[in-house]
C-alpha positions in Angstrom: -38.4 -48.5 104.7 -37.3 -45.3 102.9 -39.9 -42.9 101.4 -38.7 -43.7 97.9 -38.8 -47.4 98.5 -42.4 -47.0 99.6 -43.2 -45.1 96.4 -41.4 -47.8 94.4 -43.5 -50.5 96.0 -46.6 -48.5 95.3 -45.6 -48.2 91.6 -45.2 -52.0 91.4 -48.6 -52.5 93.1 -50.3 -50.1 90.8 -48.9 -51.9 87.7 -49.3 -55.4 89.3 -49.0 -58.2 86.7 -47.1 -56.0 84.2 -43.3 -55.6 83.8 -41.8 -52.2 84.4 -38.2 -51.4 83.4 -35.8 -49.8 85.8 -35.7 -46.7 83.5 -39.5 -46.3 83.7 -39.5 -46.6 87.5 -36.5 -44.2 87.7 -38.3 -41.7 85.5 -41.5 -41.9 87.6 -39.6 -41.5 90.9 -36.9 -39.0 89.8 -34.1 -41.5 90.7 -31.2 -43.0 88.8 -31.4 -46.5 87.3 -28.8 -47.7 89.6 -30.6 -46.4 92.7 -33.8 -48.0 91.6 -32.0 -51.4 91.1 -30.5 -51.1 94.5 -33.8 -50.4 96.1 -35.4 -53.3 94.2 -32.8 -55.7 95.6 -33.7 -54.6 99.2 -37.4 -54.6 98.5 -37.4 -58.1 97.0 -36.0 -59.7 100.2 -38.6 -57.9 102.2 -41.5 -58.7 99.9 -40.5 -62.4 99.7 -40.9 -62.7 103.5 -44.3 -61.0 103.4 -46.4 -62.9 100.9 -45.0 -61.8 97.5 -42.1 -61.7 95.1 -40.5 -59.2 92.6 -39.6 -61.0 89.4 -36.8 -59.7 87.2 -36.7 -60.5 83.5 -33.9 -59.3 81.3 -35.2 -57.0 78.6 -38.6 -56.6 80.2 -38.0 -55.3 83.7 -39.6 -56.1 87.1 -43.0 -57.4 88.1 -44.7 -57.8 91.4 -46.4 -61.1 92.2 -48.6 -61.5 95.2 -48.7 -65.1 96.4 -50.4 -64.8 99.8 -52.8 -61.9 99.6 -53.7 -61.8 103.4 -50.0 -61.8 104.4 -49.2 -59.1 101.8 -52.1 -56.9 102.9 -51.0 -57.2 106.5 -47.5 -56.2 105.4 -48.9 -53.1 103.6 -51.0 -52.2 106.7 -47.9 -52.4 108.9 -46.1 -50.0 106.5 -49.2 -47.7 106.5 -49.4 -48.1 102.7 -52.6 -48.3 100.8 -52.7 -48.8 97.0 -54.5 -45.9 95.3 -54.3 -43.8 98.4 -51.1 -41.8 98.1 -51.6 -38.8 100.3 -49.2 -39.8 103.0 -46.8 -41.9 101.0 -46.3 -39.3 98.3 -45.6 -36.4 100.6 -43.6 -34.1 98.3 -40.7 -33.6 100.6 -38.8 -36.8 99.8 -35.8 -35.1 98.2 -33.3 -33.2 100.2 -34.0 -29.7 98.7 -37.8 -30.2 99.2 -37.3 -31.5 102.7 -35.2 -28.5 103.6 -37.8 -26.0 102.2 -40.5 -27.9 104.1 -38.5 -27.6 107.4 -37.6 -23.9 106.7 -41.3 -23.2 106.0 -42.2 -24.7 109.4 -39.4 -22.9 111.3 -39.6 -19.5 109.7 -43.0 -18.9 108.3 -45.0 -20.9 110.8 -42.6 -20.2 113.7 -42.9 -23.8 114.7 -40.8 -25.7 117.3 -39.8 -29.0 115.8 -38.7 -32.4 117.2 -36.2 -34.6 115.4 -38.0 -37.9 116.0 -41.4 -36.5 115.0 -40.0 -34.8 111.9 -38.1 -38.0 110.8 -41.3 -40.0 111.1 -43.3 -37.4 109.2 -40.8 -37.2 106.3 -40.1 -41.0 106.2 -36.4 -40.5 106.7 -33.7 -41.6 109.2 -32.5 -39.3 112.0 -29.0 -39.3 110.3 -30.5 -38.1 107.0 -32.5 -35.4 108.9 -29.5 -34.3 110.8 -27.6 -33.8 107.5 -30.5 -31.7 106.2 -30.5 -29.6 109.4 -26.8 -29.1 109.1 -27.2 -27.7 105.5 -30.1 -25.5 106.8 -27.7 -24.1 109.4 -25.2 -23.2 106.7 -27.9 -21.5 104.6 -29.0 -19.4 107.7 -25.5 -18.4 108.6 -25.0 -15.5 106.1 -28.2 -14.0 107.5 -27.0 -14.1 111.2 -29.7 -16.7 112.0 -29.1 -20.0 113.8 -30.9 -23.1 114.8 -31.0 -23.6 118.6 -32.3 -26.5 120.6 -32.8 -27.8 124.1 -33.2 -31.4 125.3 -36.9 -32.4 125.3 -37.9 -29.0 123.9 -37.2 -29.3 120.2 -35.3 -26.9 117.9 -36.1 -23.5 116.4 -34.6 -20.6 114.6 -33.3 -17.5 116.6 -32.3 -14.1 115.2 -33.8 -10.7 114.5 -37.1 -10.4 112.7 -35.4 -8.2 110.1 -32.9 -11.0 109.2 -35.7 -13.6 109.2 -37.7 -11.6 106.7 -34.6 -11.0 104.5 -34.0 -14.8 104.5 -37.7 -15.6 103.8 -37.8 -13.2 100.8 -34.6 -14.5 99.3 -35.5 -18.2 99.9 -39.2 -18.4 99.2 -39.9 -15.5 96.9 -36.6 -14.5 95.3 -35.2 -15.2 91.8 -34.1 -18.7 92.6 -37.5 -19.8 94.0 -39.4 -21.9 91.5 -43.1 -21.3 91.5 -44.9 -21.9 88.2 -48.0 -19.9 89.3 -45.8 -16.9 89.9 -44.0 -17.4 86.6 -47.4 -17.8 84.8 -48.7 -14.5 86.2 -45.4 -12.7 85.8 -45.5 -13.3 82.1 -49.2 -12.3 81.7 -50.0 -9.0 80.0 -52.9 -8.5 82.4 -50.6 -7.7 85.4 -48.0 -5.4 84.0 -48.9 -2.7 86.5 -48.8 -5.0 89.5 -45.5 -5.8 91.3 -45.8 -9.3 92.8 -42.6 -8.7 94.8 -44.0 -5.6 96.4 -47.3 -7.4 97.2 -45.3 -10.2 98.8 -43.3 -7.9 100.9 -46.5 -6.0 102.1 -48.3 -9.3 103.0 -45.2 -10.7 104.7 -44.6 -7.5 106.8 -48.1 -7.1 108.0 -48.9 -10.8 108.7 -45.7 -11.3 110.6 -46.2 -8.1 112.7 -49.6 -9.6 113.8 -48.1 -13.1 114.3 -50.3 -14.7 111.6 -48.6 -17.8 110.5 -48.8 -18.4 106.8 -46.8 -20.8 104.6 -45.1 -19.8 101.3 -47.9 -21.3 99.2 -50.6 -19.4 101.3 -48.7 -16.1 100.7 -48.5 -16.9 97.0 -52.2 -17.4 96.9 -52.9 -14.1 98.7 -50.7 -12.3 96.2 -52.7 -13.9 93.4 -56.0 -12.9 95.1 -54.9 -9.3 95.6 -53.6 -9.1 92.0 -57.0 -10.2 90.7 -58.8 -7.8 93.1 -56.6 -4.8 91.9 -57.3 -5.7 88.3 -61.1 -5.9 88.9 -61.2 -2.7 90.9 -59.3 -0.9 88.1 -61.9 -2.1 85.7 -64.7 -0.8 88.0 -65.9 -4.0 89.6 -66.3 -4.3 93.4 -67.6 -6.9 95.9 -70.8 -5.4 97.2 -72.2 -7.5 100.0 -73.0 -6.1 103.4 -72.8 -9.5 105.0 -69.0 -9.5 104.4 -68.4 -7.0 107.1 -68.5 -9.4 110.0 -65.9 -8.6 112.7 -63.9 -5.4 112.1 -62.4 -5.9 115.6 -60.6 -9.1 114.6 -56.8 -9.4 114.1 -57.3 -10.5 110.5 -59.5 -7.5 109.7 -56.9 -5.1 111.2 -54.1 -6.9 109.1 -56.2 -6.8 106.0 -56.8 -3.0 106.5 -53.1 -2.3 106.8 -52.3 -4.4 103.7 -54.9 -2.5 101.7 -53.8 0.9 102.9 -50.2 0.2 101.7 -51.4 -1.1 98.4 -53.7 1.9 97.9 -50.6 4.2 98.2 -48.6 2.1 95.7 -51.2 1.4 93.0 -53.6 4.4 93.4 -56.7 2.2 93.6 -59.4 2.5 96.3 -60.5 -0.7 98.2 -64.1 -0.5 99.6 -64.8 -2.0 103.0 -66.2 -5.1 101.5 -62.9 -5.9 99.8 -61.1 -5.4 103.1 -63.5 -7.8 104.8 -63.1 -10.3 102.0 -59.3 -10.2 102.4 -59.8 -10.7 106.2 -62.0 -13.7 105.3 -59.0 -15.2 103.3 -56.7 -14.6 106.3 -59.1 -16.2 108.7 -59.5 -19.2 106.5 -55.8 -19.6 105.8 -54.3 -18.8 109.2 -56.7 -21.1 111.1 -56.8 -24.1 108.9 -53.9 -26.1 110.5 -54.9 -29.6 111.5 -58.6 -28.9 110.8 -60.5 -32.2 110.4 -62.7 -30.8 107.7 -59.8 -29.6 105.7 -58.0 -32.9 106.0 -61.1 -34.6 104.5 -61.0 -32.0 101.7 -57.3 -32.9 101.1 -58.1 -36.6 100.7 -60.9 -35.7 98.2 -58.5 -33.4 96.3 -55.8 -36.2 96.1 -58.4 -38.6 94.6 -59.4 -35.9 92.2 -55.8 -35.3 91.1 -55.4 -39.0 90.5 -58.5 -38.9 88.2 -57.1 -35.8 86.4 -53.7 -37.4 86.0 -55.3 -40.4 84.2 -57.0 -37.9 81.8 -53.8 -36.1 80.9 -51.5 -39.1 80.9 -49.1 -37.6 83.5 -49.1 -37.8 87.3 -50.0 -34.6 89.1 -50.5 -36.3 92.5 -46.9 -35.6 93.5 -47.1 -31.9 92.6 -46.8 -30.4 96.1 -47.4 -26.8 94.9 -50.5 -27.7 92.8 -52.1 -29.8 95.6 -51.5 -27.2 98.3 -52.3 -24.2 96.0 -55.7 -25.7 95.2 -56.4 -26.6 98.8 -55.5 -23.1 100.0 -57.9 -21.7 97.4 -60.7 -24.2 98.0 -61.0 -23.4 101.7 -62.0 -19.7 101.4 -63.9 -20.6 98.2 -66.2 -22.9 100.1 -66.8 -20.1 102.6 -67.7 -17.8 99.7 -70.0 -20.4 98.2 -71.8 -21.0 101.5 -72.4 -17.2 101.9 -73.3 -16.7 98.2 -70.4 -14.3 97.5 -69.4 -14.1 93.9 -65.7 -13.5 93.0 -64.9 -12.0 89.6 -61.9 -13.1 87.5 -60.5 -10.8 84.8 -58.9 -13.7 83.1 -62.0 -15.9 82.7 -62.6 -14.9 79.0 -58.9 -15.5 78.1 -58.7 -18.8 79.9 -61.9 -20.2 78.3 -60.8 -19.0 74.8 -57.1 -19.9 74.9 -57.1 -22.9 77.2 -60.5 -24.6 76.7 -59.1 -28.1 77.4 -57.5 -27.2 80.7 -60.7 -25.3 81.7 -63.0 -28.2 80.9 -60.7 -30.8 82.6 -60.6 -28.7 85.7 -64.4 -28.2 85.7 -65.1 -31.9 85.1 -62.7 -33.4 87.6 -62.9 -30.9 90.4 -66.7 -30.8 89.9 -66.8 -34.4 91.0 -65.5 -33.5 94.5 -68.3 -34.1 97.0 -67.5 -30.8 98.7 -68.4 -28.9 95.6 -71.3 -30.9 94.1 -74.1 -29.0 96.0 -73.1 -25.6 94.7 -73.7 -23.7 91.5 -70.2 -22.6 90.7 -69.5 -19.6 88.4 -67.2 -19.6 85.4 -65.0 -17.1 87.3 -64.4 -19.6 90.1 -63.7 -22.4 87.6 -61.3 -20.1 85.8 -59.5 -19.3 89.1 -59.0 -23.0 89.8 -57.9 -23.6 86.2 -55.0 -21.1 86.7 -53.5 -23.6 89.2 -53.9 -26.5 86.8 -52.4 -24.4 84.0 -49.4 -23.6 86.1 -48.9 -27.3 86.9 -49.2 -28.2 83.2 -46.7 -25.5 82.2 -44.2 -26.9 84.8 -44.9 -30.3 83.3 -44.1 -29.0 79.8 -40.8 -27.7 81.1 -39.9 -31.1 82.5 -40.7 -32.7 79.1 -38.3 -30.3 77.4 -34.6 -31.3 76.9 -32.8 -30.3 80.1 -29.5 -28.6 79.1 -26.4 -27.8 81.2 -24.2 -25.0 79.7 -20.5 -25.2 80.5 -18.2 -22.3 79.9 -14.8 -21.1 81.1 -14.9 -19.1 84.3 -15.9 -15.8 82.5 -19.5 -14.9 83.6 -20.0 -12.7 80.5 -19.2 -15.4 78.0 -21.4 -17.9 79.8 -24.4 -15.5 79.7 -23.7 -14.7 76.1 -23.9 -18.4 75.1 -26.9 -19.0 77.3 -28.8 -16.1 75.7 -28.0 -17.3 72.2 -29.1 -20.9 73.0 -32.4 -19.7 74.6 -33.0 -17.5 71.5 -32.6 -20.4 69.1 -34.1 -23.3 71.1 -36.4 -21.9 73.8 -39.4 -23.9 72.7 -37.6 -27.2 72.9 -35.1 -26.9 75.8 -34.8 -25.7 79.4 -31.5 -24.3 80.6 -31.1 -26.1 83.9 -27.9 -24.3 84.9 -24.8 -22.5 83.6 -21.6 -23.8 85.2 -17.9 -23.1 84.9 -15.7 -26.2 84.1 -14.5 -26.6 87.7 -18.0 -26.2 89.1 -19.2 -29.5 87.4 -20.3 -32.0 90.0 -22.6 -35.0 90.4 -25.5 -32.8 91.6 -25.2 -30.4 88.6 -25.5 -33.4 86.2 -28.7 -34.8 87.8 -31.6 -34.8 85.4 -29.5 -33.3 82.5 -30.1 -34.6 79.0 -27.6 -32.6 77.0 -24.4 -30.6 77.7 -23.6 -27.6 75.5 -20.0 -26.5 76.2 -17.7 -23.8 75.0 -14.8 -25.9 76.3 -13.7 -29.0 74.4 -14.8 -31.9 76.7 -13.9 -34.7 74.3 -11.3 -35.9 76.8 -14.0 -36.4 79.4 -16.6 -39.2 79.2 -20.3 -38.5 80.1 -23.3 -40.8 79.7 -25.2 -37.9 78.0 -24.4 -36.2 74.7 -21.9 -33.3 74.8 -21.7 -30.6 72.0 -18.7 -28.3 71.8 -19.7 -24.9 70.4 -18.4 -21.3 70.1 -19.6 -18.8 72.7 -21.1 -16.9 69.8 -23.1 -20.0 68.7 -22.5 -19.8 64.9 -24.8 -21.4 62.3 -22.7 -24.6 62.2 -23.2 -24.9 66.0 -26.9 -24.4 65.7 -27.2 -27.1 63.0 -25.3 -29.5 65.1 -27.5 -28.9 68.1 -30.6 -29.3 65.9 -29.2 -32.6 64.6 -28.7 -34.0 68.0 -32.1 -32.8 69.2 -33.7 -35.0 66.6 -32.3 -38.0 68.5 -34.5 -37.1 71.5 -38.0 -38.5 71.8 -41.1 -36.3 72.8 -40.4 -36.9 76.5 -36.9 -35.4 76.3 -35.0 -38.7 76.6 -32.4 -39.7 74.1 -33.4 -42.3 71.5 -30.9 -45.1 71.0 -29.8 -44.9 67.5 -27.8 -47.2 65.2 -24.0 -46.7 65.4 -22.5 -45.1 62.4 -21.1 -47.8 60.2 -17.3 -47.8 59.8 -15.4 -50.1 57.6 -13.5 -52.9 59.3 -10.3 -51.3 58.2 -11.1 -48.0 59.9 -12.4 -49.8 63.1 -9.2 -51.8 63.3 -7.0 -48.7 62.8 -8.8 -46.7 65.6 -8.9 -49.7 68.0 -5.2 -50.5 67.5 -4.1 -46.9 67.9 -5.7 -46.7 71.4 -5.8 -50.2 72.8 -3.1 -52.9 72.5 -2.9 -56.3 74.1 -0.3 -55.1 76.7 -3.0 -52.8 78.1 -5.6 -55.6 78.3 -5.7 -57.2 81.8 -7.8 -60.1 83.1 -8.2 -60.8 86.8 -8.9 -64.4 88.1 -9.9 -63.0 91.5 -11.6 -59.8 92.5 -9.0 -57.1 93.0 -9.2 -54.0 95.2 -10.0 -50.7 93.5 -6.6 -49.3 94.5 -4.8 -52.3 92.9 -6.7 -52.1 89.6 -6.0 -48.3 89.4 -2.3 -48.8 90.0 -2.1 -51.7 87.5 -3.9 -49.8 84.7 -2.1 -46.6 85.2 1.2 -48.5 85.1 0.4 -50.1 81.7 -0.6 -46.7 80.4 2.5 -44.9 81.7 4.8 -46.1 78.9 6.5 -43.2 77.1 4.9 -40.7 79.6 6.7 -38.3 81.9 7.9 -39.3 85.4 5.0 -37.6 87.2 2.4 -39.3 85.0 1.3 -42.0 87.6 0.8 -39.5 90.4 -1.0 -37.0 88.2 -3.3 -39.6 86.8 -4.4 -40.7 90.3 -5.0 -37.1 91.4 -6.9 -36.2 88.2 -9.1 -39.4 88.4 -10.0 -38.5 91.9 -10.9 -35.0 90.8 -13.0 -36.4 87.9 -15.0 -38.5 90.4 -16.0 -35.3 92.2 -17.3 -33.9 88.9 -19.8 -36.7 88.2 -20.4 -40.4 88.2 -17.9 -42.7 86.5 -19.8 -45.9 87.3 -21.8 -46.2 84.1 -23.8 -49.3 85.0 -23.9 -52.2 87.4 -20.9 -53.8 85.6 -19.0 -50.9 83.9 -16.8 -48.2 85.4 -14.8 -45.7 83.4 -12.1 -43.9 85.4 -10.4 -41.1 83.5 -8.7 -37.8 84.4 -10.5 -34.4 84.7 -7.9 -32.9 82.3 -5.7 -34.7 79.8 -2.1 -35.3 81.0 -0.9 -38.0 78.5 1.3 -37.5 75.4 -0.9 -39.8 73.3 -4.5 -41.1 73.5 -4.6 -44.5 75.2 -7.1 -46.9 76.7 -6.5 -49.7 79.2 -9.1 -52.4 79.9 -9.5 -54.8 82.8 -12.0 -57.7 82.9 -13.1 -59.2 86.2 -15.4 -62.1 85.4 -16.2 -62.7 89.0 -16.9 -59.1 89.7 -15.4 -56.6 92.1 -16.4 -53.9 94.5 -15.9 -50.3 93.4 -17.2 -47.6 95.7 -20.2 -49.6 96.8 -21.0 -51.2 93.4 -20.4 -54.9 94.0 -20.6 -56.4 90.5 -18.1 -54.3 88.4 -16.7 -56.6 85.7 -15.4 -54.0 83.1 -12.9 -51.2 83.9 -12.1 -48.9 81.0 -9.3 -46.4 81.9 -9.0 -43.7 79.4 -5.9 -41.5 79.1 -6.6 -38.7 76.7 -3.8 -36.7 75.1 -3.1 -33.0 75.9 -2.0 -32.6 72.3 -4.9 -34.0 70.2 -7.6 -36.7 70.6 -8.6 -37.6 67.1 -10.7 -40.7 67.1 -11.2 -40.8 70.9 -15.0 -40.3 70.6 -15.3 -43.4 68.5 -14.0 -45.5 71.3 -15.8 -43.7 74.1 -19.1 -43.9 72.3 -18.5 -47.6 72.0 -18.1 -47.8 75.8 -21.4 -46.0 76.3 -23.1 -48.3 73.8 -21.7 -51.3 75.7 -23.7 -50.3 78.8 -26.9 -51.4 77.1 -25.5 -54.3 75.2 -25.9 -57.0 77.8 -25.5 -59.8 75.3 -22.1 -58.5 74.1 -21.0 -58.1 77.7 -21.8 -61.7 78.4 -20.0 -62.9 75.3 -16.8 -60.9 76.2 -16.8 -62.3 79.8 -17.4 -65.9 78.6 -14.1 -65.8 76.6 -12.0 -63.1 78.4 -9.3 -62.9 75.7 -8.0 -59.8 73.9 -9.0 -61.4 70.5 -12.6 -62.1 71.6 -12.8 -58.6 73.2 -11.7 -57.0 69.9 -14.2 -59.0 67.8 -17.2 -58.2 70.1 -16.3 -54.6 70.9 -15.7 -53.6 67.3 -19.3 -54.6 66.5 -20.6 -51.5 68.4 -18.0 -48.9 67.3 
């Protein structure tokens, strides 16, 4: 069973007895509706043979029913799944990008030798999926003159010069494109204006790798955070003064800590006493020696349960936040050493955190304070504030995901794209997140994943997307701003569009628009399921009247190109092929009904095919019809009525109800 299928089953178990819609499940698991429905079909067959069933009810969603508890429990045990115990099932490397970062972390930061079968089992994926990830990793390594090598029975690893490895590590794990909310949080804080996080990262990376200390990206980020706080405290005249700290000055960790401190002292002009060096060495010992430690695994289980409890308090799941969980774990290990030795750690942000973020501080203190590992200690406000920083960073990341995710599309000019992006950010920064800026020909399925709104300086009215598109000037004038504000009101607080009533048009206007774009000669009904190629040919043929001689070939090529730019299958039953750029003289639509359903690129129940041929001259009224098609996706009752009487007259009567 795939990792996401396991998470889907856990979601159904957690909400046993209640109906969950595919949209709710998709949102929780960061999948598309269609993928969730496909997984549910496969899951249902498996569950039915193992003591349960997944009921589907139109308008309400899906519900798990357990009919034979013992059989079902044995089934879960076989899958190594335990309800309310997510630490293995929710390993945050299920998506390709996360998996690749996880593998690169192992290969480059931990200098590990990996084995395909072991890694596939650990990540809950097939060997073929893992091989694809590794191939993409090889392509990422290539510009740095690094390569993945392997030997039968001896695993695979990365070879190349240490200089090139460090260059790749900095760019991949700590560069501008690396998303770490804790780094962002501190980078924006006025308390650390004099500290360069990038410089600290380079120093730590250099010295630990010279000494062959193996630290992951999150451990390095935590060390940067620790040193930033230490620098701030030392600048304010506070030092760690504890003779018991100087334990083993001959250790590798102490030597590394000394070299790190010497380089920082030159850059920042601050003196580190011997106790501070010993304290940094303690961090390095705790962090570099904690791999596969039984005590730390127990702590990880406790932390997972704590995050579940915290998630219930805030109403959003933090259990799947890989960075939060590991960041807290990496902090708790040396913190427990400090607590056992009675060493106090100051935090220059404590007062600010307690004043400005009292709720996050109290939540952190209440929930983490319930951990068995911490209950026997008297923990200072400074330590709680330190832990709160991690929670604050996670909550900030959560706020970003609740914002409207925007894709900006411009012509190929980089300058105009940045101009539009800057103006949009200036006007709407509190409500939106710019997910990406793309040129028109850079649009693809991946760039549209998770996008709620497209803001484009190019007129995209000839293309059909399932999300709102706003055409604006690159200068974003007042009229553009007002139009964006208007459409933002249609989004609910979680950033998802609200289904609104269709603007009411008179029957006369509806009839005019419909008849201009769709006539009976372009309405086809198939008694038997056709092949995709046949239906494309048939629809292009009926659309080709009064077009140039190359129209059919150009339409086929442009439809193929459009498919590379994003999904044209809008639901289980509706597909909307159309060209990437308009090539027709006039705006036209052709419709095919297949009551028995047909196969289209893996989708096996397609019953509506809308082929749109926009005009390269003008497309007045096209959005009225295309919005109607998008509305039809959710109008299952109207779909059924159209298919029951598959005539042009009935189609007109039902379809015009939603335009």
